[in-house]
C-alpha positions in Angstrom: -24.9 2.4 -5.6 -23.7 2.6 -1.9 -22.4 -1.0 -2.2 -20.4 -0.3 -5.4 -19.0 2.9 -3.9 -17.9 1.1 -0.8 -16.4 -1.7 -2.9 -14.5 0.8 -5.0 -13.1 2.5 -1.9 -12.1 -0.8 -0.4 -10.4 -1.9 -3.6 -8.6 1.5 -3.8 -7.2 1.0 -0.2 -6.2 -2.6 -1.1 -4.3 -1.5 -4.2 -2.7 1.2 -2.2 -1.5 -1.3 0.3 -0.1 -3.5 -2.5 1.9 -0.5 -3.9 3.1 0.5 -0.4 4.3 -2.9 0.8 5.3 -4.7 -2.4 8.1 -6.6 -0.6 6.3 -7.0 2.7 3.2 -8.8 4.0 0.0 -8.3 2.0 -2.6 -9.6 4.4 -4.4 -6.2 4.7 -4.5 -5.9 0.9 -6.0 -9.3 0.6 -8.6 -8.4 3.2 -9.7 -5.2 1.5 -9.7 -6.6 -2.0 -11.7 -9.7 -1.0 -14.2 -7.6 0.9 -14.5 -5.3 -2.1 -15.1 -8.2 -4.5 -17.7 -9.7 -2.2 -19.5 -6.4 -1.6 -19.7 -5.8 -5.4 -20.9 -9.3 -6.1 -23.6 -9.2 -3.4 -25.0 -5.9 -4.6 -28.7 -5.9 -5.7 -27.8 -4.9 -9.2 -25.3 -7.7 -9.6 -27.7 -10.3 -8.3 -30.4 -9.1 -10.6 -28.0 -9.2 -13.5 -26.9 -12.8 -12.7 -30.5 -13.9 -12.2 -29.6 -16.0 -9.1 -29.1 -15.1 -5.5 -27.7 -18.3 -4.1 -24.5 -18.7 -6.1 -23.4 -15.0 -5.6 -24.1 -15.5 -1.9 -21.9 -18.6 -1.8 -19.0 -16.9 -3.7 -19.4 -13.7 -1.5 -19.3 -15.8 1.7 -16.2 -17.6 0.4 -14.5 -14.3 -0.2 -15.5 -13.1 3.2 -13.9 -16.1 4.8 -10.7 -15.4 2.8 -10.7 -11.9 4.1 -11.1 -13.2 7.7 -8.2 -15.6 7.1 -6.1 -12.6 6.0 -6.7 -11.0 9.3 -5.6 -14.1 11.1 -2.4 -14.1 9.0 -1.8 -10.5 9.9 -2.2 -11.3 13.6 0.1 -14.4 13.5 2.7 -12.5 11.4 2.9 -9.9 14.1 3.9 -12.4 16.7 7.5 -13.3 17.5 8.4 -16.0 16.4 6.0 -15.7 13.5 3.4 -18.5 13.4 2.3 -19.6 10.0 -1.5 -19.8 9.3 -2.5 -23.2 8.0 -4.7 -23.2 4.9 -6.6 -26.4 5.5 -9.3 -24.9 7.9 -10.6 -22.5 5.2 -10.4 -25.2 2.6 -12.5 -27.4 4.9 -15.0 -24.6 5.4 -15.2 -24.0 1.7 -15.8 -27.7 1.0 -18.5 -27.9 3.7 -20.2 -24.7 2.3 -20.2 -26.2 -1.3 -21.6 -29.5 0.0 -24.4 -27.6 1.8 -25.0 -25.5 -1.4 -25.4 -28.6 -3.5 -28.2 -29.7 -1.1 -29.7 -26.2 -1.0 -29.7 -25.3 -4.7 -32.5 -27.8 -5.8 -34.8 -26.2 -3.1 -34.2 -22.6 -4.0 -37.9 -22.1 -4.6 -38.5 -22.8 -1.0 -36.4 -19.9 0.3 -38.3 -18.1 3.0 -40.4 -21.0 4.2 -39.9 -22.6 7.7 -39.0 -25.9 6.1 -36.2 -24.3 4.2 -35.1 -22.2 7.1 -34.3 -25.2 9.3 -33.1 -27.5 6.6 -29.9 -29.3 7.8 -27.8 -27.9 5.0 -29.0 -24.4 5.6 -28.2 -24.6 9.4 -24.8 -26.2 8.7 -23.9 -23.6 6.2 -24.7 -20.8 8.6 -22.9 -22.5 11.4 -19.7 -23.0 9.4 -19.7 -19.4 8.0 -20.4 -17.8 11.4 -18.0 -19.9 13.5 -15.0 -19.3 11.2 -15.7 -15.6 10.7 -16.2 -14.8 14.4 -13.2 -16.8 15.5 -10.9 -14.9 13.1 -12.4 -11.5 14.0 -12.1 -12.0 17.7 -8.4 -13.0 17.4 -7.8 -10.0 15.1 -9.7 -7.5 17.3 -7.8 -8.5 20.5 -4.4 -8.1 18.9 -5.3 -4.9 17.1 -6.6 -3.3 20.3 -3.3 -4.1 22.0 -1.3 -2.7 19.1 -3.4 0.5 19.1 -2.8 1.0 22.8 1.0 1.2 22.5 1.2 3.3 19.3 2.2 7.0 19.4 -0.5 9.5 18.8 -1.1 10.2 15.1 -3.2 9.2 12.1 -2.0 5.6 12.2 -3.1 5.1 15.8 -6.5 6.7 15.0 -6.8 4.4 12.1 -6.1 1.4 14.2 -8.8 2.4 16.7 -11.3 2.9 13.9 -10.4 -0.6 12.6 -11.0 -2.0 16.1 -14.5 -0.5 15.9 -14.9 -1.9 12.4 -13.9 -5.4 13.5 -16.5 -5.3 16.4 -19.2 -4.1 14.0 -18.2 -6.9 11.6 -18.6 -9.4 14.4 -22.1 -8.1 15.0 -22.8 -8.3 11.3 -21.5 -11.9 11.0 -23.6 -13.0 14.0 -26.6 -11.3 12.5 -26.4 -12.0 8.8 -24.7 -15.4 9.3 -27.5 -16.9 11.3 -30.7 -15.9 9.6 -32.6 -19.0 10.6 -32.1 -18.1 14.3 -32.9 -14.4 14.0 -35.9 -15.0 11.7 -37.2 -17.4 14.4 -36.6 -14.9 17.3 -37.7 -11.7 15.6 -40.5 -12.9 13.4 -39.0 -10.9 10.5 -39.9 -12.0 7.0 -37.0 -13.1 4.8 -37.4 -10.1 2.6 -37.2 -7.8 5.6 -34.2 -9.5 7.1 -31.8 -9.2 4.1 -32.0 -5.4 3.8 -31.3 -5.0 7.6 -28.3 -7.4 7.4 -27.0 -5.5 4.4 -27.3 -2.2 6.3 -25.3 -3.6 9.2 -22.7 -4.8 6.8 -22.5 -1.5 5.0 -22.0 0.3 8.4 -19.1 -2.1 9.1 -17.6 -1.5 5.6 -17.7 2.3 6.1 -15.7 1.9 9.3 -13.2 -0.4 7.5 -12.9 2.2 4.7 -12.3 5.1 7.1 -9.9 3.1 9.3 -8.0 1.9 6.2 -7.7 5.5 4.8 -6.3 6.7 8.1 -3.7 3.8 8.3 -2.7 4.1 4.7 -2.5 8.0 4.7 1.1 8.1 5.8 2.1 5.4 3.3 0.3 7.3 0.4 2.1 10.5 1.4 5.4 8.7 1.4 4.7 7.4 -2.1 3.9 10.8 -3.4 7.0 12.3 -1.8 9.1 9.5 -3.2 7.7 10.0 -6.7 8.3 13.7 -6.5 11.8 13.1 -5.2 12.6 10.7 -8.0 11.5 13.2 -10.7 13.5 15.9 -9.0 16.8 14.0 -8.9 16.5 12.2 -12.2 18.3 14.7 -14.5 21.3 14.7 -12.1 21.2 10.9 -11.8 21.2 10.5 -15.6 24.3 12.6 -16.0 26.2 10.8 -13.4 25.2 7.3 -14.6 26.2 8.2 -18.1 29.6 9.3 -16.8 30.0 6.3 -14.4 27.7 3.4 -15.5 29.2 1.2 -12.7 27.4 3.2 -10.0 24.0 1.9 -11.1 22.5 -0.6 -8.7 20.0 -3.4 -9.6 16.6 -2.2 -10.6 13.6 -2.7 -8.2 10.1 -1.5 -8.9 9.6 0.2 -5.6 9.2 4.0 -5.4 10.8 4.6 -2.0 13.7 2.2 -2.7 14.2 3.7 -6.1 14.5 7.2 -4.6 17.1 5.9 -2.0 18.9 4.0 -4.7 19.2 7.0 -6.9 20.4 9.1 -4.0 23.2 6.5 -3.3 24.1 6.3 -7.0 24.3 10.1 -7.2 26.5 10.3 -4.2 28.8 7.6 -5.6 29.0 9.5 -8.9 29.8 12.7 -7.1 32.6 11.1 -5.1 34.0 9.6 -8.3 34.1 13.0 -9.9 35.6 14.9 -7.0 39.1 14.5 -8.4 38.1 16.3 -11.6 36.8 19.5 -9.9 39.1 22.4 -10.8 40.7 24.1 -7.8 40.1 27.5 -9.4 36.3 26.9 -9.6 35.7 29.5 -6.8 37.2 32.2 -9.0 34.8 31.3 -11.8 31.8 32.1 -9.6 31.2 35.8 -10.0 28.6 36.0 -7.2 28.0 34.1 -4.0 25.8 31.0 -4.5 24.0 28.6 -2.2 25.3 25.1 -1.5 23.3 23.1 -4.1 24.1 25.6 -6.9 27.9 25.4 -6.0 27.7 21.6 -6.0 26.0 21.7 -9.4 28.6 24.0 -10.7 31.4 21.7 -9.4 29.7 18.8 -11.1 29.4 20.6 -14.5 33.0 21.6 -14.4 34.1 18.1 -13.3 32.3 16.4 -16.2 34.0 18.7 -18.6 37.5 18.1 -17.1 36.9 14.4 -16.9 36.3 14.4 -20.7 39.5 16.4 -21.1 41.4 14.0 -19.0 42.3 16.5 -16.2 42.2 15.7 -12.5 43.3 17.1 -9.2 43.4 14.1 -6.8 44.0 16.1 -3.6 40.9 18.3 -4.1 39.1 18.5 -0.7 35.6 17.3 -0.4 32.9 19.9 0.1 30.4 19.9 2.9 27.8 17.2 2.9 24.2 17.6 3.9 22.6 15.5 6.6 20.8 12.3 5.7 17.6 13.9 6.7 18.0 16.7 4.1 19.6 14.5 1.5 16.6 14.3 -0.9 15.9 18.1 -0.7 19.6 18.9 -1.2 19.9 16.7 -4.3 16.6 17.9 -5.7 17.9 21.5 -5.4 21.2 20.5 -6.9 19.5 18.7 -9.8 17.4 21.8 -10.5 20.4 24.1 -10.4 22.4 21.7 -12.6 19.6 21.8 -15.3 18.4 25.4 -15.0 21.0 27.7 -13.2 22.7 30.4 -15.2 25.7 30.2 -12.9 26.1 26.5 -13.7 26.0 27.4 -17.5 28.6 30.0 -17.0 30.9 27.6 -15.1 30.4 24.9 -17.8 31.5 27.4 -20.4 34.5 28.5 -18.4 35.4 24.8 -17.9 35.1 24.1 -21.6 37.3 27.1 -22.4 39.8 26.0 -19.7 39.9 22.4 -21.0 40.4 23.7 -24.6 43.2 25.9 -23.4 44.9 23.1 -21.5 44.7 20.7 -24.4 
């Protein structure tokens, strides 16, 4: 159960990374998803269901090497100029592991015996797996430690430091679980006693990866939630303006933060296009003082009516604009007022009456 729970958390972090950085590098998402799949596949229940422990171990180890390669890609991508990560080393490792597996599989009944423990294919398999994994992790740990040292204080920096600890724990796990022949010889452990200990070390490392990943993705998840809420808030206003001026719509991209910024830009373009249709006497229609977003919503409602009536006042001065920092909150409040405010409904009715009178 612990293995499946850890795998689910790793998969959730990986999917969150994919949603957060759809147009950017996805190495961390590849790492978390590969480790999640390997952890679920190597769980006792999965092995019992498949009725074979060698093939799941081969696939799990292959996924672990893919995760290690993703870390190397992340490190190389952070350098300037960016250095591409060749794919042939991991292909070579996979090929050697499969070759060793083909020699190991016919002797599966000898697992746990000294003859099997020091078989050439078993030793070669362990050496390939450990060497590649440790080399990738050492490179990643050094770079991550340097990056954490220069980051400002916050959840992201804390997450990086936890990930450094996770990488060190993973190195220990790879050295321990990747060389069972050596450790069984040194410690005199039985094969059945070695595997639970190796799995326990691996689970400790996975817990650190999960905690570190949650800390580093927390800010990104919060940004996604804020972007989604901002999109919902400004959508009524955006729909009205795009219906009035379809040319302001920008190309569609399935990215929450970009979608929010795009809609804010489109709304501003639409408001600028309608400024000339705002009646100069609108201030007289407001019977009580109102806040900035409500006044802007009333101006929009009147401008839409006057635009349909063909009326315009080209020299109408532009009203005050909010700062970029407060743009989303301003437009959200304006959208709410445009949809729900009694003042805006009254101004729309006055504008309709005025437009009918002028026609």
